[in-house]
N, C-alpha and C positions, 0 to 999 in steps of 0.2 A: 359673166363666167363662161365657162368653157364646155358645160354641159347644158341641154335644155331643161327648163325650171319654167314651166307654165301654169296659169290660176285663170278663172275666170276673169272677163273685163267688169271692171267698176268703175267709180269714181275716180278721179287722178287730181291729187294735189301734188306740189311740185315744190321741194324747199331745196335752197343750197345748203351744201353739210357744212355743218358746224362748224364756227371759226371762231377764234378768240385772238381779238388784236391786242397787244399789250403796250405797244409802243404810245408815248403821248401825242397828242395829234398838235399839230401845227394851224396858227389863222386860216381861217378859211378861205379857199382861192373860189374862180369865178366858174360857176358850173352851167353845162348848159342848159336853157329853158326847157328842156324836158325832164331837169333834177327836180320834185319838187321839195325833195327835204336832203341835199347832198351831204355826203358826210364828209368829214375834214380829212385831208391829206396828212400822210405820217411826216417823220422828221427823217433826215438823212442818216442812213447806219453804215457806218465807215467798218466796222469789223466783220471779217467773214462767218457768212455763218455755218454751222457743225455741219447741217447738210451738204454742202458743197466739200467741204476736207472729207465725207465720208464717201460719196461720190467719186471724188477727185476727176473733174470733166476734162481737165489739162492732159490728162494722159490719154483719152480719146480723141482730143481736139485734131491730132496729127492726121488721122484717120478720117474724121468727118466731123461736121459741125452743124450739120441740119440743110444745109446749103439746099435750094432748089424744092424742098418739103414744104407744104401748107397745113397747118394743123388750125384745126375748126375748135376755138374755144365756144360751146355752149354754155351760155351763163347770164352776168348781168351786164355784158358790153366789157370791153377791155380798150381803158383810154391810150388811144395813141399817142399823146401830146407830153406822155410821162420820157424826162429826157434818157430813159434807157430803153425805152419801146418806140421812139421816133424812126420812122422808116420801116421798123418790121408789122406793124398792124397795119392790114386791107382794110378799107370801108367796112367790110361785112353787110349784117344785115338785122332792124331791130324787127324782130318774131312779134314782139308786143302791140306793137302798131302797124304791122305789116309794109314797112318802109323799110327803102335803102338807109345804111349808117348805123352800125352795133357798136365804131369805136368811141365810143365815149362811154361811162361808167358813174352812176350814182354813188355807188355804195363799195366799191373797191375790191370786190370780192373776186370777179373776173379779172381786172386788171392783175392781180396778186396771181392767178391762176396762170395768165398768160406771162406773165414774168419768167415764173420759175420754170418756162418752157424757152421764151427769144430775150430777155433783156441781154441786153448787149454789157460788155464790161466798160466801166466806166472807172478814172483817175479818181482816187480817194475814196473810191466804194469797193465794199469786199464782196457783195451781191451782185450777180450775176445768175443769166439760164442757161440750162444744161444746153439747147443748142443752137447756140446764138445768131446763126444764119438761118433760121429757120423763119415762116411768114406765120403771122399768126393773123385766123381770120375769123372775127368775131360775129359771134349770134346774139343777140340779146333774147332771154328770156323769161327773165325776172329782175324787179327789184329789191329783191330781198339779202339781205347781208348773211342771214343764215343764223341760227343760236343751238343746234342741236336737235331744235324739237321738228315736229311734222308741221310742213307749211303755215308758217306764221307769215300773217298778209296775204299778200293777193294770190287768187286761187287762179291756177292757169289751165289751161282745159287742154283735154288729149292732141286737141288738134292743132297747138300754137307749140306743144315741143315736137311732134312728127313733123310739123312743118320745118322747125330751125333743123332737124337732122337731113329731111330731103333738101332743105338749102344748102347745108353747107356740101352735102355730097355733088350737086349739081353744081356747084362754083367749086367744084376741083380739088376738093379737102384732099388729104391723103391720110390723116389721122384725123379722129372726133374724139376731144377730150369731152366729159361729161362728167364735170365736178355737181354734180346735183342726184338728188336721191328722188324717186319717184316711189310714195309707197303703196301702191295699188297698181296689181299690170292693167295694160289696156292694149288693143288691139290693132289700133290706128300706129300706137308708138310702137309696137314689136313688128310691123308691116313697114315702120320706116326702118328699123334695124335691119331688117334684111334684105332691104333696098339697098341699105349702104352695105352689106356685107357683097350682094352681087356685083356693087361697083368697086370691090375691090379696097376697102376702105379698112383701114385699123379702127377699132372701137375701145374706149378705156373710158370707164366709168367707175366713181366713189361707190366704198363698198356700205358707206354709209355711218353713223358715229349715236346710233341708237342702243348700242349694248346696255342689255339688260343684266343686273346681278341679283334677282331675284330665282334665278333659276328657269325662268319662261325661256323660250327661244327668243332670238331677235326678230324683229320683224325685216319681212324681206325687201331686200331694195331693188328697184329696177332704174335705171337698165342694165344692172351689173349681173342679175340674176339671169336674164336672157341668155340664150344659149350663142356663144361666139364672141360674147362683151368680155373682156378682162377687166376683173372686179378687182378693184385695190384696194386696202386698209394700210393703216398708219403704224410705225413706231415711232420712239422716241430714241433719244442719242446714246441711249444705253443699248437698244438694239431692243426693247420690250414692246409689246404691242400696246400703243396708245389707248389709255383705260377706255374711252369712250368709241373705239374702233369696233364694230361689228364683227360678229363670228357667225362663221356660217359655210356651205360649199361654193355659197358666188365668190368668197374670195379666193383669187387666183394665186395672187403674192404682193408682199408688203413693200413700203418704200419711205424714206423720213418724212414725217410728215406731223412731229411733236413739236412745236416750238422753232418753226424755220420763218427764216428771213423770205419777206416779199414785198415787193411794190404797192405802194396806194396810188387811186388816180391822184392826177396832177403830176406829185413828185414824191419824192419820198417812199421810207419803208414802215411796215408794221412788223410784228411778231406773229405766226398765226399758227394756229393747230387745228387738224381733223382730216380726214380721209380727203377731203376737197384739195389738199395741197401734196400730200401724196401723190394724188393719181395724175398731176401734170409732168410729174418727173418722170412715170413710168410714158406719158406718151411723148416728152421727150425723147427720150431712148429710142422709142418707136422711130421717131424722126429721124434719128444718126442712123439706124441701120437702113431707115428705105434709101437717105440721101447715100449711104456706102455700097447697096446693093440695090438699086430700084427694080432689078427684076424678081425680085421674091415677091410672093402673093401676101396677101395681109394676113392669111393663115400661118405663113412660114414666119412672118414675123413675130405672130404672136406666138408660136411653139418657141423660136428662139430665144422671148423675153422669160416665157417659164424656164426652158431647159438650162439656162443659166443663169441662173437666181444663185447667191449664196445661203447657205445654210444659216437658219434663224432659230431662234431659242425656244421654238416649239414646231409643231405641225397642222395640217389643217385643222386638225379639232380645235385648236388653240387661238386658231384667226389669222396664221401664219401664210395660209397657201400654202405653193411651192417653194419660196423662201423670198430674201430679201433682193431686190432689186441691184441688177451688179453692171451699168452701162458701158464698162470697160469689157467684161467677158460679152455681152450681148454682140457688141460690134465685132469682135476679133475671132469668136470661136465659132464653128460651123457644123451645123449638125446633118448626118447623112442616115438613109435608110440601108444604103447599101453593104451586101456582104463584106466581113472584114477581109482585107488583101493576104493571101500563105507569102510568109517570109519567101525570098530566094534564098537557093543554098550560096554559103559564102564561096569564090573562087578558091582553087588551091594556092598558096602564097608561091611564089618564085624560087627555086632551088640555088642555094648558094651554100658551096662546097666549103669555102671559108670557114661561115658560120657553123655550119653542122659541127667542122672539125672542133671547133670550140666549146661548142655546147657538149662535145661529147667530154673531151679536155674537162670541164666542170661538172660533168658527171662522174668519171672516174673520182676528182677531187673531192667530190661531196663526199662519196662512199667512202672514200680513206680517212677523211676529216670526220664522219660519222664514226667510223669502228675505232677510229686511234681516241676519239672524246671519250667513248664509254669505255675503252679499256682502262684510261686516265681514270676514269670515276671509279670504276671498280677496284684498282689498286689504290686507290685515295682511299677508300669507305675502309678497306681490311687493316691499310696502317692505320685508320682511325680506332679502328678496333682493336687494334693488337693495343694502341697506347693505353687505350681505357681500360684494358683486362687485366695488366703487368701489377700494377699497386693491387690489386686485388689477389693477384697470382700467391703473389709476395707474401702478404698476410695470411694467408692460407696455406701456407708453406709447400706450394704447390714444385715440382722439379719436373724436369725432362727426363724421359725415360727410353730404354731399348729394347726390343724384346728379347727376353728371356733375363733380363737382371731382376733380382728378387725385390719383392714389392717392399716400399718403406716400412720400417717399423712403425706401428702406431703409436701416436704420440703417448706420451706418459701421462696417468690422470692420478692425482693426491689423493690417497687414501683419506676418508673425511676424520675429521677429530671427533672421536668416539665421544670425548665431553660434550660436544657440542648437542650430540643426542639424548645425553642421559638427564632423568626428569631430578630438578633439584634434593637434594638430602636423601638420593638412593643409592646402595650400597654398591660399589663395583662389581662390573659380571668378572667371574673366574675366565 
């Protein structure tokens, strides 16, 4: 988040933010010897994912494709042999074993994250990354695929995670993507975050998938809750917050993360859900900004991302942060703290005698037409009233009179028949 929220240091467990793979697996492929139980690769998905239609990356590619920007993916590794990542993934570092080479993945999680950033378009495949010319620096910190719960499986020391962040900075990363959630703060990890900020690196982290529905507050996720880190929540194709996406002040903005298509290790794709997969879309947009305007600081890039977010279905209290990620606006709109520029007075138009004469004639004609129209209207109303009243005057025997003429005689009124008023069998009156 972009505000400081610190707590006492404690034990640190790392869990990759929960994901859901929905596609059926393909036959197992060869895995590096370091993988004890590698996951199966997915099938190739030819349809275009909804999140790409939502973000419309083709609109921004004429302006920036992320070329020249390196994004570190602190995760389970990123498989550089995937056809859409071939040539996009550097060797990286395996922080689990303290050796070079993070460009393999045993569980597909880090490969999916990397592909959402930099997978290049491929014929017959609808899926591609948001910044396809960016480079991926894979830093392995876990072999867990994640399941939405805290620290399933291998425990990771604060030293390993902090080492991964520092390694990413020292290797020249411009953006660090952390689709991981730590549910205990740690001074060593926080120190690594400060180290990255001092090196002008944009830091993006998942907001976690442990949203509670029992009325209790969600657990605080780190490093998303550290000051200066962009915390990312997830929305679905209707724009609503994904149910498990956490709610708290550490959510700075949201991005598509419900049932999005991403790559698996070796080849193919799966459909994934969780804040892990919304986070790389924000990191990719940061790469687009840094490629388009390399002079911007990490703080300016972060401000641009939040200031250009589109309106969401809710506010920060509902877990939507400042709004929904908008890559096109983030690249094209500019922020400024300067005072508004006072408008200069418009110059007087040049004098045109002929035009002035025509304008005056039209003014005279307009006045004549106005009064003529009013006169015709009054006469027409008078004639209409006369025509309407003449029949009634004839029925009432109205006649025109002149001054001094005697008044017309009153109409004769027939006397009532006396028999009409006489009571039956009564004698007649004298």
